[in-house]
DSSP file (Angstrom, degrees, kcal/mol; ACC not computed):
  #  RESIDUE AA STRUCTURE BP1 BP2  ACC     N-H-->O    O-->H-N    N-H-->O    O-->H-N    TCO  KAPPA ALPHA  PHI   PSI    X-CA   Y-CA   Z-CA
    1    1 A M    >         0   0    0      0, 0.0     3,-0.9     0, 0.0     4,-0.4   0.000 360.0 360.0 360.0 -38.0  119.0  154.0   85.0
    2    2 A L  G >   +     0   0    0      1,-0.2     3,-0.9     2,-0.2     8,-0.1   0.785 360.0  64.5 -67.1 -24.7  116.7  152.4   87.5
    3    3 A E  G 3  S+     0   0    0      1,-0.2    -1,-0.2     7,-0.0     7,-0.1   0.787  94.5  59.3 -68.2 -25.7  118.9  153.7   90.3
    4    4 A K  G <  S+     0   0    0     -3,-0.9    -1,-0.2     2,-0.0    -2,-0.2   0.666  89.5  91.3 -77.0 -16.7  118.0  157.3   89.3
    5    5 A L  S <  S-     0   0    0     -3,-0.9     2,-0.0    -4,-0.4    -3,-0.0  -0.496  81.9-115.7 -79.7 148.0  114.3  156.6   89.9
    6    6 A T     >  -     0   0    0     -2,-0.2     4,-2.3     1,-0.1     5,-0.2  -0.297  30.3-103.9 -74.7 168.2  112.9  157.3   93.3
    7    7 A K  H  > S+     0   0    0      1,-0.2     4,-2.1     2,-0.2     5,-0.1   0.883 122.5  50.8 -61.8 -39.6  111.5  154.5   95.4
    8    8 A T  H  > S+     0   0    0      2,-0.2     4,-2.3     1,-0.2    -1,-0.2   0.912 109.9  49.4 -65.1 -43.3  107.9  155.5   94.6
    9    9 A Q  H  > S+     0   0    0      1,-0.2     4,-2.4     2,-0.2    -2,-0.2   0.882 110.3  51.5 -63.9 -38.1  108.6  155.6   90.8
   10   10 A Q  H  X S+     0   0    0     -4,-2.3     4,-2.3     2,-0.2    -1,-0.2   0.910 109.5  49.6 -65.1 -41.3  110.2  152.2   91.1
   11   11 A N  H  X S+     0   0    0     -4,-2.1     4,-2.3     2,-0.2    -2,-0.2   0.911 111.2  49.1 -63.6 -42.0  107.1  150.8   92.9
   12   12 A I  H  X S+     0   0    0     -4,-2.3     4,-2.4     1,-0.2    -2,-0.2   0.918 110.9  50.2 -63.2 -43.8  104.8  152.3   90.2
   13   13 A L  H  X S+     0   0    0     -4,-2.4     4,-2.3     1,-0.2    -1,-0.2   0.892 110.1  50.6 -62.5 -40.4  107.0  150.8   87.4
   14   14 A E  H  X S+     0   0    0     -4,-2.3     4,-2.5     2,-0.2    -2,-0.2   0.915 110.3  49.1 -63.3 -43.4  106.9  147.3   89.1
   15   15 A V  H  X S+     0   0    0     -4,-2.3     4,-2.5     2,-0.2    -2,-0.2   0.913 111.2  49.9 -63.3 -42.7  103.0  147.5   89.4
   16   16 A I  H  X S+     0   0    0     -4,-2.4     4,-2.2     2,-0.2    -2,-0.2   0.921 112.0  47.7 -62.3 -44.6  102.7  148.4   85.7
   17   17 A L  H  X S+     0   0    0     -4,-2.3     4,-2.3     2,-0.2    -2,-0.2   0.889 111.7  50.3 -63.9 -39.9  105.0  145.5   84.7
   18   18 A I  H  X S+     0   0    0     -4,-2.5     4,-2.5     2,-0.2    -2,-0.2   0.914 110.8  49.2 -65.2 -42.2  103.1  143.1   86.9
   19   19 A L  H  X S+     0   0    0     -4,-2.5     4,-2.5     2,-0.2    -2,-0.2   0.890 110.8  50.4 -64.2 -39.9   99.7  144.3   85.4
   20   20 A I  H  X S+     0   0    0     -4,-2.2     4,-2.3     2,-0.2    -2,-0.2   0.927 111.7  47.6 -63.8 -44.3  101.1  143.9   81.8
   21   21 A I  H  X S+     0   0    0     -4,-2.3     4,-2.4     2,-0.2    -2,-0.2   0.917 112.2  49.3 -63.4 -43.8  102.3  140.3   82.6
   22   22 A I  H  X S+     0   0    0     -4,-2.5     4,-2.6     1,-0.2    -1,-0.2   0.906 110.3  51.9 -62.6 -41.3   98.9  139.4   84.2
   23   23 A G  H  X S+     0   0    0     -4,-2.5     4,-2.4     2,-0.2    -2,-0.2   0.907 110.0  48.2 -60.7 -42.8   97.2  140.8   81.1
   24   24 A I  H  X S+     0   0    0     -4,-2.3     4,-2.3     2,-0.2    -2,-0.2   0.911 111.8  49.7 -65.3 -41.9   99.3  138.7   78.8
   25   25 A I  H  X S+     0   0    0     -4,-2.4     4,-2.3     2,-0.2    -2,-0.2   0.927 111.9  47.8 -62.7 -45.1   98.7  135.6   80.9
   26   26 A I  H  X S+     0   0    0     -4,-2.6     4,-2.6     2,-0.2     5,-0.2   0.905 110.3  53.1 -62.6 -42.0   94.9  136.2   80.9
   27   27 A F  H  X S+     0   0    0     -4,-2.4     4,-2.6     1,-0.2    -1,-0.2   0.941 112.0  44.1 -58.2 -48.6   95.0  136.8   77.1
   28   28 A W  H  X S+     0   0    0     -4,-2.3     4,-2.5     2,-0.2     5,-0.2   0.872 112.7  51.0 -68.5 -36.8   96.8  133.5   76.4
   29   29 A I  H  X S+     0   0    0     -4,-2.3     4,-2.3     2,-0.2    -1,-0.2   0.938 113.3  46.1 -62.9 -45.9   94.5  131.5   78.8
   30   30 A N  H  X S+     0   0    0     -4,-2.6     4,-2.5    -5,-0.2     5,-0.3   0.907 111.7  52.2 -62.6 -42.4   91.5  132.9   77.1
   31   31 A F  H  X S+     0   0    0     -4,-2.6     4,-2.0    -5,-0.2    -2,-0.2   0.940 113.5  42.2 -59.6 -49.7   92.9  132.2   73.7
   32   32 A W  H  X S+     0   0    0     -4,-2.5     4,-2.2     2,-0.2    -1,-0.2   0.850 112.7  54.8 -68.5 -34.4   93.6  128.5   74.5
   33   33 A W  H  X S+     0   0    0     -4,-2.3     4,-2.0    -5,-0.2    -2,-0.2   0.932 112.0  42.2 -65.0 -46.4   90.3  128.1   76.3
   34   34 A T  H  X S+     0   0    0     -4,-2.5     4,-2.3     2,-0.2    -2,-0.2   0.849 112.9  54.2 -70.5 -33.1   88.3  129.3   73.2
   35   35 A L  H  X S+     0   0    0     -4,-2.0     4,-1.6    -5,-0.3    -1,-0.2   0.904 108.7  48.9 -64.1 -40.8   90.5  127.3   70.9
   36   36 A K  H  X S+     0   0    0     -4,-2.2     4,-0.7     1,-0.2    -2,-0.2   0.909 111.6  49.2 -65.2 -42.3   89.8  124.2   72.9
   37   37 A K  H >< S+     0   0    0     -4,-2.0     3,-0.8     1,-0.2    -2,-0.2   0.897 108.0  54.6 -62.7 -41.4   86.0  125.0   72.8
   38   38 A A  H >< S+     0   0    0     -4,-2.3     3,-1.0     1,-0.3    -1,-0.2   0.857 106.8  50.3 -63.9 -35.5   86.0  125.5   69.1
   39   39 A T  H 3< S+     0   0    0     -4,-1.6    -1,-0.3     1,-0.2    -2,-0.2   0.662 103.6  61.2 -77.7 -13.9   87.6  122.1   68.4
   40   40 A L  T << S+     0   0    0     -3,-0.8    -1,-0.2    -4,-0.7    -2,-0.2   0.299  74.5 126.1 -94.9   9.8   85.0  120.4   70.6
   41   41 A L  S <  S-     0   0    0     -3,-1.0     3,-0.1    -4,-0.1    -3,-0.0  -0.346  70.5-100.0 -65.0 147.7   82.1  121.5   68.4
   42   42 A P        -     0   0    0      0, 0.0    -1,-0.1     0, 0.0     3,-0.1  -0.305  48.1 -89.9 -66.3 155.4   79.8  118.6   67.3
   43   43 A P        -     0   0    0      0, 0.0     2,-0.4     0, 0.0    -3,-0.0  -0.309  45.8-101.7 -65.4 149.7   80.4  117.4   63.7
   44   44 A I        -     0   0    0     -3,-0.1     2,-0.5     1,-0.0    -3,-0.0  -0.583  33.9-144.2 -74.6 127.9   78.4  119.0   60.9
   45   45 A I        -     0   0    0     -2,-0.4     2,-0.4    -3,-0.1    -1,-0.0  -0.831  12.2-130.5 -96.8 125.1   75.4  116.9   59.9
   46   46 A K        -     0   0    0     -2,-0.5     2,-0.2     1,-0.0    -1,-0.0  -0.607  24.6-144.1 -76.4 127.9   74.6  117.0   56.2
   47   47 A E        -     0   0    0     -2,-0.4     3,-0.1     1,-0.1    -1,-0.0  -0.529  22.2 -97.3 -90.6 159.1   70.9  117.6   55.7
   48   48 A K        -     0   0    0     -2,-0.2    -1,-0.1     1,-0.1     3,-0.1  -0.412  53.3 -89.8 -67.9 149.4   68.8  116.2   53.0
   49   49 A P        -     0   0    0      0, 0.0     2,-0.3     0, 0.0    -1,-0.1  -0.333  46.1-109.2 -61.7 143.3   68.3  118.4   50.0
   50   50 A V        -     0   0    0     -3,-0.1     2,-0.2     1,-0.1     3,-0.0  -0.556  30.4-127.6 -75.2 132.8   65.3  120.7   50.3
   51   51 A E        -     0   0    0     -2,-0.3     2,-0.2     1,-0.1    -1,-0.1  -0.577  25.8-108.6 -81.1 145.2   62.4  119.7   48.0
   52   52 A I        -     0   0    0     -2,-0.2     5,-0.1     1,-0.1    -1,-0.1  -0.530  37.9-112.3 -73.1 134.7   61.0  122.5   45.8
   53   53 A S    >>  -     0   0    0     -2,-0.2     3,-1.3     1,-0.1     4,-0.8  -0.235  32.1-101.6 -65.8 159.9   57.6  123.6   46.9
   54   54 A E  G >4 S+     0   0    0      1,-0.3     3,-1.1     2,-0.2    -1,-0.1   0.866 119.1  53.2 -54.3 -46.7   54.7  122.8   44.6
   55   55 A P  G 34 S+     0   0    0      0, 0.0    99,-2.7     0, 0.0    -1,-0.3   0.758 111.3  48.5 -63.8 -20.3   54.3  126.3   43.0
   56   56 A L  G <4 S+     0   0    0     -3,-1.3    -2,-0.2    97,-0.2    25,-0.1   0.533  85.1 106.4 -96.5  -6.4   58.0  126.3   42.1
   57   57 A K  S << S-     0   0    0     -3,-1.1    97,-0.1    -4,-0.8     2,-0.1  -0.533  72.6-122.1 -72.4 135.9   58.1  122.8   40.5
   58   58 A P        -     0   0    0      0, 0.0    99,-0.2     0, 0.0    97,-0.1  -0.381  23.0-118.5 -73.7 157.1   58.3  123.0   36.7
   59   59 A G        -     0   0    0     97,-3.9    99,-0.2     2,-0.1    96,-0.0  -0.158  15.2-124.5 -80.8-175.1   55.7  121.3   34.5
   60   60 A E    >   +     0   0    0     97,-0.4     3,-1.4     3,-0.0     2,-0.2   0.470  67.0 117.9-113.3  -4.6   56.4  118.5   32.0
   61   61 A V  T 3  S+     0   0    0     96,-2.1    45,-0.4     1,-0.3    46,-0.1  -0.466  88.5   0.9 -69.3 130.0   55.1  119.9   28.8
   62   62 A G  T 3  S+     0   0    0      1,-0.2    45,-1.1    -2,-0.2    -1,-0.3   0.567  87.6 154.7  74.5   9.4   57.8  120.3   26.1
   63   63 A E    <   -     0   0    0     -3,-1.4     2,-0.3    43,-0.2    -1,-0.2  -0.489  17.6-178.7 -72.0 139.4   60.6  119.0   28.3
   64   64 A I        -     0   0    0     -2,-0.2     2,-0.1     1,-0.0    42,-0.0  -0.900  28.5-100.1-133.1 162.5   63.5  117.5   26.3
   65   65 A T     >  -     0   0    0     -2,-0.3     4,-2.1     1,-0.1     5,-0.2  -0.345  34.8-109.8 -78.1 164.8   66.7  115.8   27.2
   66   66 A E  H  > S+     0   0    0      1,-0.2     4,-2.2     2,-0.2     5,-0.2   0.866 119.7  55.0 -61.7 -36.7   70.0  117.6   27.1
   67   67 A E  H  > S+     0   0    0      2,-0.2     4,-2.3     1,-0.2    -1,-0.2   0.921 107.7  48.4 -64.3 -43.6   71.1  115.6   24.1
   68   68 A E  H  > S+     0   0    0      1,-0.2     4,-2.1     2,-0.2    -1,-0.2   0.891 110.5  52.2 -63.3 -39.2   68.0  116.7   22.1
   69   69 A A  H  X>S+     0   0    0     -4,-2.1     5,-2.8     1,-0.2     4,-0.7   0.908 109.9  48.3 -63.5 -41.9   68.6  120.3   23.1
   70   70 A E  H ><5S+     0   0    0     -4,-2.2     3,-0.5     3,-0.2    -2,-0.2   0.908 110.2  51.9 -64.7 -42.0   72.2  120.1   21.8
   71   71 A E  H 3<5S+     0   0    0     -4,-2.3    -1,-0.2     1,-0.2    -2,-0.2   0.894 115.4  41.2 -60.9 -40.3   71.0  118.5   18.5
   72   72 A K  H 3<5S-     0   0    0     -4,-2.1    -1,-0.2    -5,-0.2    -2,-0.2   0.513 111.8-119.8 -87.0  -5.3   68.5  121.3   18.0
   73   73 A G  T <<5 +     0   0    0     -4,-0.7     2,-0.5    -3,-0.5    -3,-0.2   0.831  59.8 152.3  71.4  32.3   70.9  124.0   19.1
   74   74 A I      < -     0   0    0     -5,-2.8    -1,-0.2    -6,-0.2    -2,-0.1  -0.820  44.2-127.5 -99.2 131.8   68.5  125.1   22.0
   75   75 A S        -     0   0    0     -2,-0.5     2,-0.1     1,-0.1    -5,-0.0  -0.511  35.4-101.6 -72.1 143.4   70.0  126.7   25.1
   76   76 A P        -     0   0    0      0, 0.0    -1,-0.1     0, 0.0   -10,-0.0  -0.383  35.6-125.8 -66.9 144.2   68.9  125.0   28.3
   77   77 A L        -     0   0    0      1,-0.1     4,-0.1    -2,-0.1     2,-0.1  -0.568  24.3-106.6 -85.7 151.2   66.2  126.8   30.3
   78   78 A P        -     0   0    0      0, 0.0    -1,-0.1     0, 0.0    78,-0.0  -0.376  29.7-115.4 -68.5 159.7   66.5  127.8   33.9
   79   79 A E  S    S+     0   0    0      1,-0.1     2,-0.5    -2,-0.1    77,-0.2   0.824 102.3  53.8 -66.4 -31.2   64.6  125.7   36.4
   80   80 A L        +     0   0    0     75,-0.1     2,-0.4   -22,-0.1    -1,-0.1  -0.926  62.8 165.5-112.6 123.7   62.4  128.7   37.4
   81   81 A L        +     0   0    0     -2,-0.5    74,-3.3     1,-0.1    75,-0.5  -0.999  10.7 170.4-133.4 135.9   60.6  130.8   34.8
   82   82 A F        +     0   0    0     -2,-0.4    69,-3.1    72,-0.2     2,-0.3   0.513  59.4  51.9-122.3  -9.4   57.9  133.3   35.6
   83   83 A N  E     +A  150   0A   0     67,-0.2     2,-0.3    20,-0.1    67,-0.2  -0.940  45.1 148.7-135.1 157.2   57.2  135.1   32.3
   84   84 A T  E     -A  149   0A   0     65,-2.1    65,-3.1    -2,-0.3     2,-0.3  -0.854  29.5-125.6-157.0-171.1   56.5  134.6   28.6
   85   85 A S  E     +A  148   0A   0     -2,-0.3    16,-2.5    63,-0.2    17,-0.3  -0.913  29.4 148.2-142.5 169.7   54.6  136.3   25.8
   86   86 A G  E     -AB 147 100A   0     61,-2.0    61,-2.7    -2,-0.3     2,-0.4  -0.990  41.7 -87.6 179.4-177.3   51.9  135.5   23.3
   87   87 A T  E     -AB 146  99A   0     12,-1.7    12,-3.1    -2,-0.3     2,-0.3  -0.956  43.5-113.5-117.7 132.5   49.0  136.6   21.2
   88   88 A I  E     + B   0  98A   0     57,-2.5    56,-2.9    -2,-0.4    10,-0.2  -0.479  36.2 170.4 -69.3 126.8   45.4  136.5   22.5
   89   89 A M  E     +     0   0A   0      8,-3.1     2,-0.3     1,-0.4     9,-0.2   0.706  67.5   5.1-103.6 -31.9   43.3  133.9   20.8
   90   90 A E  E     - B   0  97A   0      7,-1.9     7,-2.8    52,-0.1     2,-0.5  -0.980  56.6-148.5-157.3 140.5   40.2  134.0   23.0
   91   91 A V  E     - B   0  96A   0     -2,-0.3     5,-0.2     5,-0.2     2,-0.2  -0.961  24.8-179.9-112.5 121.1   38.9  136.0   26.0
   92   92 A K        -     0   0    0      3,-2.8    -2,-0.0    -2,-0.5     5,-0.0  -0.495  44.6 -90.4-110.4-177.4   36.6  134.0   28.4
   93   93 A S  S    S+     0   0    0      1,-0.2    45,-0.1    -2,-0.2     3,-0.1   0.799 120.4   7.8 -68.4 -29.3   34.9  135.1   31.6
   94   94 A D  S    S+     0   0    0      1,-0.1    23,-2.7    44,-0.1     2,-0.3   0.242 127.6  35.7-135.8  12.8   37.7  134.1   33.9
   95   95 A R  E     - C   0 116A   0     21,-0.2    -3,-2.8    40,-0.1     2,-0.4  -0.983  62.0-127.0-159.8 166.5   40.7  133.3   31.6
   96   96 A L  E     -BC  91 115A   0     19,-2.2    19,-2.7    -2,-0.3     2,-0.6  -0.935  11.7-146.7-118.4 144.1   42.5  133.9   28.4
   97   97 A I  E     -BC  90 114A   0     -7,-2.8    -8,-3.1    -2,-0.4    -7,-1.9  -0.971  30.7-179.3-107.3 122.8   43.5  131.5   25.7
   98   98 A V  E     -BC  88 113A   0     15,-2.7    15,-3.7    -2,-0.6     2,-1.1  -0.940  36.0-129.5-127.2 141.5   46.8  132.7   24.3
   99   99 A Q  E     -BC  87 112A   0    -12,-3.1   -12,-1.7    -2,-0.4    13,-0.2  -0.814  42.8-146.0 -86.3 101.4   49.1  131.4   21.5
  100  100 A G  E     -B   86   0A   0     11,-3.0    11,-0.3    -2,-1.1   -14,-0.3  -0.256  15.5-126.6 -72.4 156.4   52.3  131.4   23.6
  101  101 A S        -     0   0    0    -16,-2.5     9,-0.1     9,-0.2   -15,-0.1   0.677  42.2-119.8 -75.0 -18.1   55.7  132.2   22.2
  102  102 A G  S >  S+     0   0    0    -17,-0.3     3,-1.6     9,-0.2     6,-0.4   0.455  76.6 125.7  93.4   1.6   57.2  128.9   23.5
  103  103 A T  T 3  S+     0   0    0      1,-0.3   -20,-0.1   -18,-0.2     7,-0.1   0.629  70.0  56.9 -71.7 -10.9   59.8  130.6   25.7
  104  104 A N  T 3  S+     0   0    0    -19,-0.1    53,-3.2     5,-0.1     2,-0.4   0.263  95.9  78.8-101.4  13.6   58.6  128.8   28.8
  105  105 A F  S X  S-     0   0    0     -3,-1.6     3,-1.6    51,-0.2   -43,-0.1  -0.959  77.6-134.1-121.2 140.3   59.0  125.4   27.2
  106  106 A A  T 3  S+     0   0    0    -45,-0.4   -43,-0.2    -2,-0.4   -44,-0.1   0.828 109.3  51.1 -60.6 -33.7   62.4  123.5   26.9
  107  107 A D  T 3  S-     0   0    0    -45,-1.1    -1,-0.3   -46,-0.1   -44,-0.1   0.513 103.4-134.6 -84.4  -2.7   61.7  122.6   23.3
  108  108 A Q    <   +     0   0    0     -3,-1.6     2,-0.3    -6,-0.4    -5,-0.1   0.673  51.3 150.6  61.9  20.7   60.8  126.3   22.5
  109  109 A R        -     0   0    0     -7,-0.2    -1,-0.2   -47,-0.1     2,-0.2  -0.662  51.6-112.4 -86.5 139.6   57.7  125.3   20.6
  110  110 A S        +     0   0    0     -2,-0.3     2,-0.3    -9,-0.1    -9,-0.2  -0.472  45.6 174.4 -66.6 136.0   54.7  127.7   20.5
  111  111 A R        -     0   0    0    -11,-0.3   -11,-3.0    -2,-0.2     2,-0.4  -0.939  38.3 -94.3-141.5 162.5   51.7  126.3   22.3
  112  112 A E  E     -C   99   0A   0     -2,-0.3     2,-0.4   -13,-0.2   -13,-0.2  -0.673  43.5-160.6 -77.6 128.2   48.2  127.3   23.4
  113  113 A L  E     -C   98   0A   0    -15,-3.7   -15,-2.7    -2,-0.4     2,-0.6  -0.881  12.1-148.3-112.7 143.9   48.3  128.7   27.0
  114  114 A I  E     -Cd  97 160A   0     45,-3.0    47,-2.1    -2,-0.4     2,-0.7  -0.956  13.7-164.1-111.4 115.3   45.4  129.0   29.4
  115  115 A L  E     -Cd  96 161A   0    -19,-2.7   -19,-2.2    -2,-0.6     2,-0.5  -0.886   7.4-152.0-104.1 112.7   45.9  132.0   31.7
  116  116 A I  E     -Cd  95 162A   0     45,-2.6    47,-2.6    -2,-0.7     2,-0.3  -0.724   9.5-142.4 -88.1 126.5   43.6  131.9   34.7
  117  117 A F        -     0   0    0    -23,-2.7     2,-0.2    -2,-0.5    18,-0.1  -0.697  20.9-177.8 -88.0 139.3   42.6  135.3   36.1
  118  118 A T    >   -     0   0    0     45,-0.4     3,-1.2    -2,-0.3    16,-0.1  -0.691  46.7 -91.8-122.5 178.9   42.3  135.7   39.9
  119  119 A S  T 3  S+     0   0    0      1,-0.2    -2,-0.0    -2,-0.2    15,-0.0   0.723 126.9  50.6 -66.5 -19.2   41.3  138.7   42.1
  120  120 A S  T 3  S+     0   0    0     13,-0.1    -1,-0.2    43,-0.1     2,-0.2   0.457  80.1 116.9 -98.3  -1.2   45.0  139.6   42.3
  121  121 A T    <   -     0   0    0     -3,-1.2    13,-3.3    12,-0.1     2,-0.5  -0.483  51.2-156.4 -67.3 133.5   45.8  139.5   38.6
  122  122 A I  E     -Fe 133 165A   0     42,-2.7    44,-2.4    11,-0.2     2,-0.5  -0.960   5.5-160.6-118.0 129.2   46.8  143.0   37.3
  123  123 A T  E     -Fe 132 166A   0      9,-3.0     9,-2.5    -2,-0.5     2,-0.4  -0.927   9.4-157.1-108.8 128.2   46.4  144.0   33.7
  124  124 A F  E     -Fe 131 167A   0     42,-3.4    44,-2.4    -2,-0.5     7,-0.2  -0.878   9.6-137.2-108.3 135.8   48.4  147.0   32.4
  125  125 A Q    >   -     0   0    0      5,-2.8     3,-2.1    -2,-0.4     4,-0.1  -0.402  52.6 -69.5 -74.4 163.3   47.6  149.2   29.4
  126  126 A P  G >  S+     0   0    0      0, 0.0     3,-0.5     0, 0.0     4,-0.2  -0.293 127.3  28.6 -55.6 140.0   50.6  150.1   27.2
  127  127 A G  G 3  S-     0   0    0     41,-0.2    42,-0.1     1,-0.2    -2,-0.0   0.362 111.1-106.7  87.8  -4.8   52.9  152.5   28.9
  128  128 A L  G <  S+     0   0    0     -3,-2.1    -1,-0.2    40,-0.2     3,-0.1   0.661  89.4 119.6  60.7  19.6   52.0  151.0   32.4
  129  129 A K  S <  S+     0   0    0     -3,-0.5     2,-0.4     1,-0.2    -1,-0.1   0.815  70.1  41.9 -85.2 -30.2   49.9  154.2   33.2
  130  130 A I        -     0   0    0     -4,-0.2    -5,-2.8    -5,-0.1     2,-0.3  -0.955  69.0-178.7-119.8 135.1   46.5  152.4   33.6
  131  131 A K  E     -F  124   0A   0     -2,-0.4     2,-0.4    -7,-0.2    -7,-0.2  -0.964  12.3-157.3-133.5 152.5   46.0  149.2   35.4
  132  132 A Y  E     -F  123   0A   0     -9,-2.5    -9,-3.0    -2,-0.3     2,-0.4  -0.982  13.9-141.8-127.9 137.6   43.0  146.9   36.1
  133  133 A Q  E >   -F  122   0A   0     -2,-0.4     3,-1.0   -11,-0.2   -11,-0.2  -0.807  56.5 -20.9-105.3 142.6   42.8  144.4   38.9
  134  134 A G  G >  S-     0   0    0    -13,-3.3     3,-1.3    -2,-0.4     4,-0.3  -0.299 123.1 -14.7  70.2-147.3   41.1  141.0   38.8
  135  135 A L  G >  S+     0   0    0      1,-0.3     3,-1.2     2,-0.2     4,-0.5   0.660 120.6  80.9 -67.4 -16.6   38.5  140.1   36.2
  136  136 A E  G X  S+     0   0    0     -3,-1.0     3,-1.3     1,-0.3     4,-0.3   0.852  83.7  62.7 -56.4 -35.9   38.1  143.8   35.3
  137  137 A G  G X  S+     0   0    0     -3,-1.3     3,-1.3     1,-0.3    -1,-0.3   0.767  87.8  69.8 -63.6 -26.4   41.2  143.5   33.1
  138  138 A L  G X  S+     0   0    0     -3,-1.2     3,-1.2    -4,-0.3    -1,-0.3   0.790  87.5  66.3 -62.8 -27.4   39.6  141.0   30.8
  139  139 A K  G <  S+     0   0    0     -3,-1.3    -1,-0.3    -4,-0.5    -2,-0.2   0.757 101.8  48.1 -65.0 -24.1   37.3  143.7   29.5
  140  140 A Y  G <  S+     0   0    0     -3,-1.3     2,-0.5    -4,-0.3    -1,-0.2   0.329  91.4  94.0-102.1   6.6   40.3  145.5   27.9
  141  141 A L    <   -     0   0    0     -3,-1.2     2,-0.3    -4,-0.2   -50,-0.0  -0.874  54.2-175.0-104.0 131.5   41.8  142.5   26.2
  142  142 A K    >   -     0   0    0     -2,-0.5     3,-1.7     1,-0.1   -54,-0.2  -0.841  34.7 -82.8-124.6 158.2   40.9  141.8   22.6
  143  143 A L  T 3  S+     0   0    0     -2,-0.3   -54,-0.2     1,-0.2     3,-0.1  -0.283 113.2  22.5 -56.5 140.4   41.7  139.0   20.1
  144  144 A G  T 3  S+     0   0    0    -56,-2.9    -1,-0.2     1,-0.3   -55,-0.1   0.311  86.1 140.6  85.6  -9.1   45.0  139.4   18.3
  145  145 A M    <   -     0   0    0     -3,-1.7   -57,-2.5   -57,-0.1     2,-0.4  -0.410  50.5-130.3 -67.9 142.0   46.6  141.6   21.1
  146  146 A Q  E     +A   87   0A   0    -59,-0.2    23,-2.7    -3,-0.1     2,-0.3  -0.800  35.2 178.9 -89.8 132.5   50.2  140.9   21.9
  147  147 A I  E     -AG  86 168A   0    -61,-2.7   -61,-2.0    -2,-0.4     2,-0.4  -0.953  30.3-135.8-136.0 154.5   50.8  140.6   25.6
  148  148 A L  E     -AG  85 167A   0     19,-2.4    19,-2.5    -2,-0.3     2,-0.4  -0.899  29.6-155.7-102.5 140.8   53.6  139.9   28.1
  149  149 A I  E     -AG  84 166A   0    -65,-3.1   -65,-2.1    -2,-0.4     2,-0.4  -0.952  15.5-172.8-126.0 134.7   52.6  137.4   30.8
  150  150 A E  E     -AG  83 165A   0     15,-2.4    14,-3.5    -2,-0.4    15,-1.6  -0.998  19.4-145.2-124.7 129.6   53.9  136.9   34.4
  151  151 A G  E     - G   0 163A   0    -69,-3.1    12,-0.2    -2,-0.4     4,-0.1  -0.463  19.2-129.3 -91.0 162.2   52.7  133.9   36.3
  152  152 A N  S    S+     0   0    0     10,-2.0     2,-0.2    -2,-0.1    11,-0.1   0.524  95.7  25.3 -79.3  -8.4   52.0  133.5   40.1
  153  153 A E  S    S-     0   0    0      9,-0.4     2,-0.5   -71,-0.1    -2,-0.2  -0.786 110.9 -59.5-142.9 179.0   54.1  130.3   40.0
  154  154 A N        -     0   0    0    -99,-2.7   -72,-0.2    -2,-0.2    -2,-0.1  -0.602  47.0-172.2 -67.9 118.8   56.9  128.7   38.0
  155  155 A I    >   +     0   0    0    -74,-3.3     3,-2.0    -2,-0.5     2,-0.2   0.358  35.8 131.6-100.7   6.0   55.5  128.4   34.5
  156  156 A R  T 3  S-     0   0    0    -75,-0.5   -97,-3.9     1,-0.3   -51,-0.2  -0.411  86.2  -0.7 -59.6 124.8   58.3  126.4   33.0
  157  157 A G  T 3  S+     0   0    0    -53,-3.2   -96,-2.1     1,-0.2     2,-0.4   0.685 105.5 123.1  70.5  19.6   56.7  123.5   31.1
  158  158 A K    <   -     0   0    0     -3,-2.0    -1,-0.2   -54,-0.3     3,-0.1  -0.947  40.0-176.0-118.2 134.2   53.1  124.5   32.0
  159  159 A A  S    S+     0   0    0     -2,-0.4   -45,-3.0     1,-0.2     2,-0.4   0.496  79.4  44.9-101.3  -8.1   50.3  125.3   29.5
  160  160 A E  E    S+d  114   0A   0    -47,-0.2     2,-0.3   -45,-0.1    -1,-0.2  -0.988  71.5 134.8-138.4 127.2   47.8  126.4   32.2
  161  161 A F  E     -d  115   0A   0    -47,-2.1   -45,-2.6    -2,-0.4     2,-0.3  -0.984  54.2 -86.6-162.3 164.5   48.6  128.7   35.1
  162  162 A E  E     -d  116   0A   0     -2,-0.3   -10,-2.0   -47,-0.2    -9,-0.4  -0.618  42.4-132.4 -78.7 136.5   47.4  131.7   37.1
  163  163 A A  E     + G   0 151A   0    -47,-2.6   -45,-0.4    -2,-0.3   -12,-0.3  -0.742  24.4 179.1 -91.9 135.7   48.4  135.0   35.8
  164  164 A R  E    S+     0   0A   0    -14,-3.5   -42,-2.7    -2,-0.4     2,-0.4   0.838  73.5  12.8 -95.8 -50.9   49.9  137.6   38.1
  165  165 A Y  E     -eG 122 150A   0    -15,-1.6   -15,-2.4   -44,-0.2     2,-0.4  -0.986  57.4-168.7-131.5 140.4   50.5  140.4   35.6
  166  166 A I  E     -eG 123 149A   0    -44,-2.4   -42,-3.4    -2,-0.4     2,-0.6  -0.996   9.1-165.7-123.8 122.5   49.4  141.0   32.0
  167  167 A H  E     -eG 124 148A   0    -19,-2.5   -19,-2.4    -2,-0.4     2,-0.4  -0.945  13.1-143.3-110.7 118.9   51.1  143.8   30.0
  168  168 A I  E       G   0 147A   0    -44,-2.4   -21,-0.2    -2,-0.6   -41,-0.2  -0.679 360.0 360.0 -80.1 129.3   49.4  144.8   26.8
  169  169 A L              0   0    0    -23,-2.7    -1,-0.1    -2,-0.4   -22,-0.1   0.444 360.0 360.0 -92.3 360.0   52.0  145.7   24.1
């Protein structure tokens, strides 16, 4: 079959075969070269565990052991909690005193919470249509109101914290 090809066609076929062979050789050299580099990487150094920043550390109020939780039939809380609920007991000039539901404590006991208002605290009226920022929101909170609370930090095990959002129910 090669005899039927002209001399020019045979030369073109030889050049194509040589280019294919060179391409295969380059591919394998590159493959082995990168494989060799990959095996020469430095060993992975295990880093120390990252410590939780101060705002994310849980408090210690109401913490119980796993055994106590099992005895009482209480589900374990996640390490990070940002919301709870409660009933307003007292409205002060820069804070609220609330009887909390206990959902931010491992022992699930209701406790008095102190919610500190900052300039970034936002208070929402029912239906979320009207909102008040900062200390302005305290004017619309009354004794006995049920509220949902979101903190600026991890509120697990904390009875005093800065409030980010207050939702009036």
